[in-house]
A tleap script that builds the chain and sets N, CA, C and O, in Angstrom:
source leaprc.protein.ff14SB
mol = sequence {
  NMET PRO ILE ILE VAL ASN LEU ASP VAL MET
  MET ALA LYS ARG LYS MET SER LEU ASN GLU
  LEU SER GLU LYS VAL ASP LEU THR LEU SER
  ASN LEU SER ILE LEU LYS THR GLY LYS ALA
  LYS ALA VAL ARG PHE SER THR LEU GLU ALA
  ILE CYS LYS VAL LEU GLU CYS GLN PRO GLY
  ASP ILE LEU GLU TYR VAL GLU CLYS
}
set mol.1.N position { 141.827 194.497 -44.606 }
set mol.1.CA position { 141.750 193.063 -44.323 }
set mol.1.C position { 142.343 192.315 -45.512 }
set mol.1.O position { 142.015 192.618 -46.659 }
set mol.2.N position { 143.196 191.361 -45.253 }
set mol.2.CA position { 143.849 190.658 -46.356 }
set mol.2.C position { 142.973 189.623 -47.072 }
set mol.2.O position { 143.409 189.031 -48.059 }
set mol.3.N position { 141.741 189.395 -46.586 }
set mol.3.CA position { 140.826 188.482 -47.271 }
set mol.3.C position { 139.933 189.310 -48.196 }
set mol.3.O position { 139.200 190.192 -47.748 }
set mol.4.N position { 140.009 189.014 -49.474 }
set mol.4.CA position { 139.219 189.724 -50.473 }
set mol.4.C position { 138.039 188.846 -50.893 }
set mol.4.O position { 138.204 187.655 -51.157 }
set mol.5.N position { 136.866 189.436 -50.951 }
set mol.5.CA position { 135.662 188.714 -51.377 }
set mol.5.C position { 135.399 189.038 -52.840 }
set mol.5.O position { 135.191 190.194 -53.208 }
set mol.6.N position { 135.411 188.009 -53.657 }
set mol.6.CA position { 135.199 188.169 -55.099 }
set mol.6.C position { 133.811 187.699 -55.523 }
set mol.6.O position { 133.621 187.202 -56.633 }
set mol.7.N position { 132.854 187.864 -54.628 }
set mol.7.CA position { 131.488 187.430 -54.934 }
set mol.7.C position { 130.928 188.174 -56.133 }
set mol.7.O position { 130.242 187.586 -56.969 }
set mol.8.N position { 131.219 189.464 -56.220 }
set mol.8.CA position { 130.703 190.249 -57.350 }
set mol.8.C position { 131.277 189.754 -58.681 }
set mol.8.O position { 130.589 189.772 -59.702 }
set mol.9.N position { 132.525 189.316 -58.666 }
set mol.9.CA position { 133.152 188.791 -59.885 }
set mol.9.C position { 132.457 187.499 -60.320 }
set mol.9.O position { 132.142 187.318 -61.496 }
set mol.10.N position { 132.223 186.605 -59.357 }
set mol.10.CA position { 131.563 185.330 -59.692 }
set mol.10.C position { 130.126 185.554 -60.145 }
set mol.10.O position { 129.640 184.872 -61.047 }
set mol.11.N position { 129.447 186.514 -59.515 }
set mol.11.CA position { 128.078 186.821 -59.928 }
set mol.11.C position { 128.065 187.371 -61.357 }
set mol.11.O position { 127.181 187.031 -62.144 }
set mol.12.N position { 129.019 188.202 -61.686 }
set mol.12.CA position { 129.096 188.757 -63.041 }
set mol.12.C position { 129.385 187.655 -64.057 }
set mol.12.O position { 128.800 187.644 -65.140 }
set mol.13.N position { 130.287 186.721 -63.715 }
set mol.13.CA position { 130.592 185.607 -64.617 }
set mol.13.C position { 129.373 184.745 -64.886 }
set mol.13.O position { 129.187 184.238 -65.992 }
set mol.14.N position { 128.533 184.580 -63.851 }
set mol.14.CA position { 127.317 183.747 -63.985 }
set mol.14.C position { 126.108 184.574 -64.423 }
set mol.14.O position { 125.010 184.047 -64.600 }
set mol.15.N position { 126.333 185.895 -64.595 }
set mol.15.CA position { 125.260 186.815 -64.980 }
set mol.15.C position { 124.072 186.692 -64.035 }
set mol.15.O position { 122.930 186.536 -64.468 }
set mol.16.N position { 124.357 186.763 -62.737 }
set mol.16.CA position { 123.329 186.616 -61.719 }
set mol.16.C position { 123.277 187.884 -60.877 }
set mol.16.O position { 124.310 188.420 -60.474 }
set mol.17.N position { 122.083 188.347 -60.621 }
set mol.17.CA position { 121.911 189.554 -59.809 }
set mol.17.C position { 121.960 189.201 -58.319 }
set mol.17.O position { 121.840 188.041 -57.924 }
set mol.18.N position { 122.141 190.242 -57.518 }
set mol.18.CA position { 122.166 190.049 -56.066 }
set mol.18.C position { 120.815 189.546 -55.575 }
set mol.18.O position { 120.748 188.703 -54.680 }
set mol.19.N position { 119.747 190.059 -56.157 }
set mol.19.CA position { 118.402 189.609 -55.780 }
set mol.19.C position { 118.205 188.127 -56.089 }
set mol.19.O position { 117.679 187.378 -55.266 }
set mol.20.N position { 118.630 187.715 -57.272 }
set mol.20.CA position { 118.470 186.314 -57.679 }
set mol.20.C position { 119.281 185.390 -56.773 }
set mol.20.O position { 118.788 184.348 -56.340 }
set mol.21.N position { 120.534 185.778 -56.486 }
set mol.21.CA position { 121.369 184.950 -55.612 }
set mol.21.C position { 120.786 184.909 -54.208 }
set mol.21.O position { 120.789 183.862 -53.561 }
set mol.22.N position { 120.287 186.041 -53.738 }
set mol.22.CA position { 119.686 186.114 -52.411 }
set mol.22.C position { 118.536 185.127 -52.279 }
set mol.22.O position { 118.417 184.443 -51.262 }
set mol.23.N position { 117.704 185.049 -53.282 }
set mol.23.CA position { 116.569 184.125 -53.254 }
set mol.23.C position { 117.037 182.673 -53.294 }
set mol.23.O position { 116.491 181.821 -52.592 }
set mol.24.N position { 118.047 182.394 -54.113 }
set mol.24.CA position { 118.491 181.008 -54.279 }
set mol.24.C position { 119.252 180.473 -53.075 }
set mol.24.O position { 119.206 179.271 -52.813 }
set mol.25.N position { 119.956 181.334 -52.329 }
set mol.25.CA position { 120.712 180.857 -51.166 }
set mol.25.C position { 119.962 181.117 -49.859 }
set mol.25.O position { 120.451 180.807 -48.772 }
set mol.26.N position { 118.745 181.702 -49.990 }
set mol.26.CA position { 117.904 181.989 -48.826 }
set mol.26.C position { 118.647 182.834 -47.784 }
set mol.26.O position { 118.683 182.505 -46.599 }
set mol.27.N position { 119.227 183.914 -48.258 }
set mol.27.CA position { 119.952 184.860 -47.413 }
set mol.27.C position { 119.374 186.239 -47.700 }
set mol.27.O position { 119.032 186.550 -48.841 }
set mol.28.N position { 119.267 187.063 -46.664 }
set mol.28.CA position { 118.684 188.385 -46.892 }
set mol.28.C position { 119.564 189.189 -47.841 }
set mol.28.O position { 120.777 188.995 -47.921 }
set mol.29.N position { 118.917 190.085 -48.544 }
set mol.29.CA position { 119.638 190.933 -49.492 }
set mol.29.C position { 120.699 191.770 -48.777 }
set mol.29.O position { 121.801 191.955 -49.294 }
set mol.30.N position { 120.369 192.268 -47.602 }
set mol.30.CA position { 121.331 193.107 -46.874 }
set mol.30.C position { 122.543 192.299 -46.413 }
set mol.30.O position { 123.673 192.778 -46.503 }
set mol.31.N position { 122.322 191.092 -45.925 }
set mol.31.CA position { 123.460 190.268 -45.487 }
set mol.31.C position { 124.342 189.851 -46.660 }
set mol.31.O position { 125.567 189.813 -46.547 }
set mol.32.N position { 123.713 189.545 -47.773 }
set mol.32.CA position { 124.482 189.182 -48.962 }
set mol.32.C position { 125.255 190.393 -49.487 }
set mol.32.O position { 126.382 190.256 -49.963 }
set mol.33.N position { 124.656 191.559 -49.401 }
set mol.33.CA position { 125.328 192.785 -49.827 }
set mol.33.C position { 126.542 193.074 -48.953 }
set mol.33.O position { 127.585 193.490 -49.458 }
set mol.34.N position { 126.416 192.859 -47.652 }
set mol.34.CA position { 127.540 193.047 -46.727 }
set mol.34.C position { 128.680 192.110 -47.106 }
set mol.34.O position { 129.845 192.509 -47.104 }
set mol.35.N position { 128.342 190.861 -47.432 }
set mol.35.CA position { 129.363 189.894 -47.850 }
set mol.35.C position { 129.994 190.313 -49.178 }
set mol.35.O position { 131.213 190.245 -49.342 }
set mol.36.N position { 129.179 190.734 -50.098 }
set mol.36.CA position { 129.649 191.118 -51.438 }
set mol.36.C position { 130.606 192.304 -51.397 }
set mol.36.O position { 131.574 192.355 -52.156 }
set mol.37.N position { 130.335 193.241 -50.523 }
set mol.37.CA position { 131.163 194.446 -50.449 }
set mol.37.C position { 132.405 194.272 -49.583 }
set mol.37.O position { 133.201 195.198 -49.432 }
set mol.38.N position { 132.566 193.067 -49.010 }
set mol.38.CA position { 133.755 192.814 -48.202 }
set mol.38.C position { 133.677 193.380 -46.806 }
set mol.38.O position { 134.697 193.474 -46.123 }
set mol.39.N position { 132.490 193.760 -46.360 }
set mol.39.CA position { 132.327 194.330 -45.025 }
set mol.39.C position { 132.024 193.274 -43.968 }
set mol.39.O position { 132.002 193.583 -42.777 }
set mol.40.N position { 131.791 192.035 -44.385 }
set mol.40.CA position { 131.478 190.967 -43.438 }
set mol.40.C position { 132.720 190.592 -42.635 }
set mol.40.O position { 133.832 190.558 -43.162 }
set mol.41.N position { 132.512 190.314 -41.359 }
set mol.41.CA position { 133.611 189.890 -40.482 }
set mol.41.C position { 133.739 188.371 -40.452 }
set mol.41.O position { 134.772 187.839 -40.046 }
set mol.42.N position { 132.686 187.673 -40.884 }
set mol.42.CA position { 132.708 186.212 -40.872 }
set mol.42.C position { 131.688 185.696 -41.877 }
set mol.42.O position { 130.787 186.419 -42.302 }
set mol.43.N position { 131.849 184.443 -42.242 }
set mol.43.CA position { 130.868 183.795 -43.122 }
set mol.43.C position { 130.735 182.339 -42.679 }
set mol.43.O position { 131.732 181.655 -42.446 }
set mol.44.N position { 129.502 181.881 -42.566 }
set mol.44.CA position { 129.264 180.486 -42.173 }
set mol.44.C position { 129.625 179.564 -43.345 }
set mol.44.O position { 129.447 179.912 -44.513 }
set mol.45.N position { 130.129 178.397 -42.999 }
set mol.45.CA position { 130.435 177.415 -44.037 }
set mol.45.C position { 129.167 177.037 -44.800 }
set mol.45.O position { 129.209 176.803 -46.008 }
set mol.46.N position { 128.039 176.981 -44.089 }
set mol.46.CA position { 126.781 176.623 -44.755 }
set mol.46.C position { 126.396 177.687 -45.785 }
set mol.46.O position { 125.865 177.359 -46.847 }
set mol.47.N position { 126.660 178.950 -45.477 }
set mol.47.CA position { 126.384 180.024 -46.437 }
set mol.47.C position { 127.322 179.928 -47.622 }
set mol.47.O position { 126.902 180.046 -48.772 }
set mol.48.N position { 128.600 179.711 -47.332 }
set mol.48.CA position { 129.591 179.580 -48.402 }
set mol.48.C position { 129.263 178.384 -49.296 }
set mol.48.O position { 129.397 178.455 -50.518 }
set mol.49.N position { 128.836 177.297 -48.680 }
set mol.49.CA position { 128.453 176.102 -49.432 }
set mol.49.C position { 127.273 176.394 -50.356 }
set mol.49.O position { 127.275 175.993 -51.519 }
set mol.50.N position { 126.264 177.095 -49.834 }
set mol.50.CA position { 125.082 177.418 -50.634 }
set mol.50.C position { 125.453 178.322 -51.810 }
set mol.50.O position { 124.980 178.120 -52.928 }
set mol.51.N position { 126.294 179.308 -51.554 }
set mol.51.CA position { 126.727 180.216 -52.627 }
set mol.51.C position { 127.505 179.456 -53.686 }
set mol.51.O position { 127.280 179.648 -54.881 }
set mol.52.N position { 128.421 178.595 -53.256 }
set mol.52.CA position { 129.218 177.817 -54.210 }
set mol.52.C position { 128.336 176.879 -55.040 }
set mol.52.O position { 128.573 176.685 -56.233 }
set mol.53.N position { 127.327 176.308 -54.402 }
set mol.53.CA position { 126.421 175.396 -55.112 }
set mol.53.C position { 125.662 176.148 -56.204 }
set mol.53.O position { 125.556 175.676 -57.336 }
set mol.54.N position { 125.138 177.319 -55.854 }
set mol.54.CA position { 124.354 178.099 -56.824 }
set mol.54.C position { 125.248 178.646 -57.934 }
set mol.54.O position { 124.876 178.600 -59.106 }
set mol.55.N position { 126.416 179.161 -57.576 }
set mol.55.CA position { 127.304 179.766 -58.576 }
set mol.55.C position { 128.202 178.746 -59.275 }
set mol.55.O position { 128.956 179.090 -60.185 }
set mol.56.N position { 128.111 177.482 -58.838 }
set mol.56.CA position { 128.918 176.395 -59.408 }
set mol.56.C position { 130.397 176.778 -59.412 }
set mol.56.O position { 131.045 176.848 -60.457 }
set mol.57.N position { 130.904 177.022 -58.207 }
set mol.57.CA position { 132.306 177.424 -58.073 }
set mol.57.C position { 132.892 176.835 -56.791 }
set mol.57.O position { 132.202 176.139 -56.046 }
set mol.58.N position { 134.136 177.112 -56.549 }
set mol.58.CA position { 134.834 176.666 -55.352 }
set mol.58.C position { 134.952 177.835 -54.374 }
set mol.58.O position { 134.905 178.989 -54.799 }
set mol.59.N position { 135.104 177.565 -53.075 }
set mol.59.CA position { 135.268 178.658 -52.104 }
set mol.59.C position { 136.420 179.599 -52.471 }
set mol.59.O position { 136.349 180.802 -52.218 }
set mol.60.N position { 137.474 179.048 -53.062 }
set mol.60.CA position { 138.611 179.866 -53.461 }
set mol.60.C position { 138.293 180.831 -54.595 }
set mol.60.O position { 139.021 181.798 -54.819 }
set mol.61.N position { 137.209 180.566 -55.304 }
set mol.61.CA position { 136.777 181.496 -56.351 }
set mol.61.C position { 136.125 182.737 -55.735 }
set mol.61.O position { 136.067 183.796 -56.360 }
set mol.62.N position { 135.642 182.588 -54.513 }
set mol.62.CA position { 134.934 183.689 -53.847 }
set mol.62.C position { 135.830 184.416 -52.855 }
set mol.62.O position { 135.792 185.642 -52.756 }
set mol.63.N position { 136.641 183.648 -52.116 }
set mol.63.CA position { 137.517 184.241 -51.109 }
set mol.63.C position { 138.969 184.151 -51.564 }
set mol.63.O position { 139.415 183.119 -52.066 }
set mol.64.N position { 139.692 185.242 -51.381 }
set mol.64.CA position { 141.092 185.295 -51.812 }
set mol.64.C position { 141.933 185.955 -50.717 }
set mol.64.O position { 141.543 186.983 -50.163 }
set mol.65.N position { 143.075 185.365 -50.411 }
set mol.65.CA position { 143.998 185.959 -49.441 }
set mol.65.C position { 145.036 186.774 -50.199 }
set mol.65.O position { 145.707 186.271 -51.099 }
set mol.66.N position { 145.153 188.033 -49.819 }
set mol.66.CA position { 146.133 188.913 -50.442 }
set mol.66.C position { 147.037 189.460 -49.349 }
set mol.66.O position { 146.576 190.174 -48.459 }
set mol.67.N position { 148.312 189.131 -49.413 }
set mol.67.CA position { 149.256 189.608 -48.402 }
set mol.67.C position { 149.541 191.082 -48.638 }
set mol.67.O position { 149.828 191.507 -49.757 }
set mol.68.N position { 149.456 191.854 -47.554 }
set mol.68.CA position { 149.699 193.305 -47.669 }
set mol.68.C position { 151.064 193.658 -47.166 }
set mol.68.O position { 151.445 194.829 -47.183 }
savepdb mol mol.pdb
quit
């Protein structure tokens, strides 16, 4: 898939664990893990908004298009 999820990079920059982010965005650990590993087929704007708010970043910091 040409969309790369850089959630793990942003979490590392903010020194935030998956558990901590899961609690702050009110998303299950398993669903957040699926998103983090790039296995998600879709993401709600509300989820992306919550993640960006907590990590203080832009959607483009989390999602990246890479042409193959």
